[in-house]
Structures are given as C-alpha cells and as structure tokens.
N, C-alpha and C positions, 0 to 999 in steps of 0.2 A: 504493500500499500504505500502510495506517494505521501511524502509530508507536505504540509502546507505550503512551504517555501518553494519545493520542488514542483508543486501544481501550478503557482503563480508563475514560476519561470517558463513552465512548458506553454500556460495560457498565453505569456507574452510573445514567445517564439512563434506559436501558431497564428496569433493576432498578425504579427508582421507579414508572415509568409502568405496567410489566407487572404489579408486584404489586398494584397499586390495582386494574387492571381485572380481574385474576384472582379478587381476593377480593371486591370489589364487584358485579361484573357475573356471573361466571360460578360465584360459591360454590355456588348451588343447580343452575342449568342443567347445568353440567359434571357434577357429582356424580350426578344421576339420568339424565344422557343415556346413560351405559354402564354395563352391568350387570357384575357380578363373575365370577370364573371359576366358582363354584358355591357349594355350601352347606356349612358346616361346623357340627359340634357344639358346642353352647354349655352346656346344661345339661339336668338333668331335674327335672320338676315333676309336681305331680298332674294326672292325667286330668281333663280337662273335658269335658262332654257338647259333642259338635261337633268335637273333635280327630280327626285322621286316625289310624284304627286301626292303619295301617302303621307308626306311629311309637311304639307302645306299648313300652316297655322290659319284657320279662317277666321277668328276672332281678330287677329291683329291684322290680317290682310283687308277685312271689312273696315276696320277702323282707320286704315291709311289709303283704303281705296287702290291698293296694289298687293299683289301676292307677295306672301313672305314664309320663307321655309324654316323649319325647325333643323338645327344643328345638333348632331349627337357627337360624343366620344366615347372611346372605349375605355371603361372601367379598368385600370391597371392593377389597383392593388389586389394581391393573391395572398393565401395563407398556405405557407410552405410548412409540412409537418416532416420531421425526421424519425423513422422509427429505426432505432438501432439495437442490434443484437449484441448484448454485453455477456452473453453466457460463456461458462468456462472454455468452449472450443474457440472462442474469440481471442483467447490469452495465446493461442498457438502462433509461431511464426519462426522460421528458419533463415530467411533470406530478406533484406531491406527492412522489415516491421513486422509485428505481429498484426493479426487481423484487426484487432480493436484499435491499434495504433493508427493503422491506415484509415479505419472507418472514422476516428476522431477528427483526422486531418480532412477528410473529404466532408465530414459534417460540417468542420469550420468553414472551408471554402463555401460549401452551399450557403450556410448561415449569413455570410457576408455577402454573397452574391444577392441573397434576398433581402437584407436590409439596405444595401445600396441601391436596390430597385424601388425602397418604399413599401417592401411586403412585410407581412407579418411571418415570423418564423417560430415553431415549437419543436418539442421532441417527446418521444416515448422511448424510454430504455427499459429493455425487457430481456428475460431470460426463460425460463417456464412459469415465470410470473410479471406482474409490471412491477419494475424496479423504481421507476420514477416518472412522474408526468410533469411536463413543463408547458404550460399553455402557451399559445402563440402570441407574440407580441413584436411590436416595432423596435428598433433602434439598436446601436452598436454594445450599448451595455448589456442587453438582452442576449445578442449573439455570444458576447464573452461569458456570460453566465451559463449559456448551453454548454460551451467548450469545458467550463470549469467543473461543471456537474459531471459530464462525460470523464474527464480524467480523475475526478475524485469519487466517482461511483463504483465500488466493487460489489458485484451481483451477489444477493443472497442466495438465489437459486442457481444451480450448476447447469441444468438442462436448458433445452430450448422448446419453446411452444408460440410459434408465430400466430398460430389461430387465437390465442388469447390477446395477443396484441393489436391485431386486425380487429377484432370484436371491440375491444377497448376504444381504438381508434374510431371506428363506426359510431359507437354510443356517445363519444365526446365530441365529435366534428360534425356538426349539423350543416354547415356550408361546404360547398364543394372545396377540396384543397387538393395541393400538389404534394404527393406523398411520396418521398424516397425511402425505401425499405433497404437498409444496409445489414447484410448477413451473410453467413457461409451456406445457409438454406440446408443444414445438415438436421433436417426435420422432415415430418409427413403430416398430413390430416388438415393441411391449411388451405386446400384448395377451394372449398366453399366459402369460408371467410374471405379469401382473396377475390373471388368471382363477384360477392356482393360489394366488397370496398371498391373494386374496380369499376362498378356500374354507378358508383356516386362520385367518386374521385378520380384524378389523373395519377395513375401510380407507375413508379419507375423502381424496378429492383436493382440493386447492385450486389451481385454475388462476388464476394471477397474470398479468395482462396491463396493459400501457399502451394508453390509448385511441388512441395514434398507430398502433398495429399493427392496429387495426380500421378505422380511418378516417383516410384521408391527407388534409390540408388541401391547399387549392389554391395552392401556392407556386411554381408554374411548374416549370422545370428544376432538379432537383437531384441531388447525388451521395449515394448511400447505401452503408453497408459492411454486410456481414453479418459480424457480431460473431465467429461460430462458425468461419467458414472465410477471413476477412479479404479476401473478394472485393469490390470495388467497381464500382458502375456506375451511370449516369445515369438517371433516370426523369423523364418529364413528369408532375408532378403536376397539372397544368393540364388535362391529358388526362382528360374523365369516364370513359372506360373504363379506363384505368390505375387510376383510384381505386376503381372498381367490383371490377376484378380483384383488388385488393388486400382489399377487403373479402370477396370471395368466398372468398378463400385463408384469411382469417381464421375464417370461419364453417365452412370444410371441415374445418380442424385442430380447432376446437372441437366438431364434431359427431362427429369420429371419436373424440375423447378421452370424449364423453359417451357414445357406444356402447359403448366399451371398458369402461367403469366399470359400466354398466347390465348388461351380459354378465357381469361378475365379480361382480354382487350388491352393488356399492359405492356409495358418494355421491361426487358431484362438485360442487363449489362454485364459484362464478366471482367474483372479487376483483379490480378494476381499481384501479390504484395510486392514484388521485385519490379513490376513494370510501371510505366507512366501512365497514372490514371487521367493526367490532364487531357493527353490525346484522345483516350476514349471519351470523356466527357464533353469535349469540344466538338467531337465528331458527331456525338448523340444530338448536342443542342443545334448544330447547324443542320442535321438531316432533319430535324423537326420544322426547319424553316422553309424546306423545299415545297 
C-alpha cells in the first residue's frame, strides 16, 4: 500500500503527463468523437433561403412582418464514467507496468480529456463488489481526486464481477453517459448486464493485458499463483502443449469479450501493458469521426 506522500507524488506525475496528452493529442479527437445529448435553442435570426421551414418562428415572424428562423446548437456537455477493475488480477504485470498502473494512467488521460472539454467525469472502482463510487463532476480538482482514489484504493475483494459494476452503473446513471470499462475481462456472466448498459449508454471496453498472459516463455518448471483465488500450482512451461493451452485460453477469453461487446453494440479495444496505448486511443477516436 502506497504512503500518502507516495500517492501525492504519483498524482502530480500523472497530472503533468496526462494533462499534456489530453490537451495536445486528444483536444480535437476527443471533442468530435462523442456527440452531445441533443440540440438546444440559441437564438432567432432572419430566415435565409434554404433554412428548414420547420424551424421558422411564426410568432417573431408575425411581429416583424418578415420570416425568422430558430437557431439551435448541439449540447456538448457529456457525462463520462470510468468503470475500473481493481481486482487482484489487475496487480499483475511483467513488462512496462502492472495492469492497474496502466489503467490508472489511461483513466487520468481520459479524465483530463473530459474536464478540458467541459464534461463531467466520475468513476466506479470494482472487484467482485463495488469498492468505490465517485459521482461525476466537472473540473481539474475532481479529475485529480479520481486519480488519487485510484492510487490509494486497495480492493477488499479479490475476485472480479463486472456484472455487479454494470448493474450499479445502470442504477446510478439515469442520463446517457460515455462509459469506459477498463479491465482484463477475466470474468464471465456479464453479457446481459453489458447489453442492457449498451442500450442506454455509449460503452467502450479497454481490455488491458500482459504479454505473459498471452504467451508463456519456455522457462521449464515454474510455480504460478492465481492472484484472485490464491491457489498455487506447478506448470511445465517447457512443454509446448502447455504453452499452447495457455495461449488458447487467452484467445478464448478475448473472443468471449469481443462477442459480448459486439452483441451490446459497443466497442472493445485491446491494450498490452508494454505497448503504446496512445496510438490505440487516437486511432479509435479518429475512426469515430469518419
């Protein structure tokens, strides 16, 4: 567990890095990737040929004996929610960073991208239970609070239950939100909850994984521990079939998550802890603008 001084130092480091990325890299991409909630009335102006006749303000037109049109603008304010898996498996990492560290950095970048755009941002930290709920608010200080809570919260639960987090999100978020789900998706049984959430909100899944989870190296006989159950057992990584079985299980879990998000009408991105997540996020934001 980090000390208070360590948390504050990490918060400051993440603030510097994330603010730079959010303002320089995502300023345009983030703003245009997500649409506002609707249209709001801005003003009335003289009618021009080609204006939609449905928006003629007949009361004003009658008063001035000349046609006037209502002008609307898109409501840009959005609510961004971060659903972040902080279960025991998120503490795993062999190259670059642990999955939780990477999730924290990505959450920081997304938080600053939201507040820079004048949007509200909140978070749900979960394991096999809801560890912390942070209601969505605006402003830099709130973004820093989310980062601080992420760094300072150690999950009481060891397992993962995304279904509970999605249900909690649905119950606490009445208006449409942009929801980023940061997890390794080493879970099951969340498909129905994901589909319901996807029908109400704009969901984007971020599958964070370590390369060792995908492909075991040939290290001979090694003892491994399941961080969520605490169970240990020996495996022979020198056996090609063992390595193939591990890789097969990784792709099975990945395929299940991909199918669940597709059925929910939502997007799923794949981020490895030792790869550049900025490229993946930028490509995603830009693809939504096409």
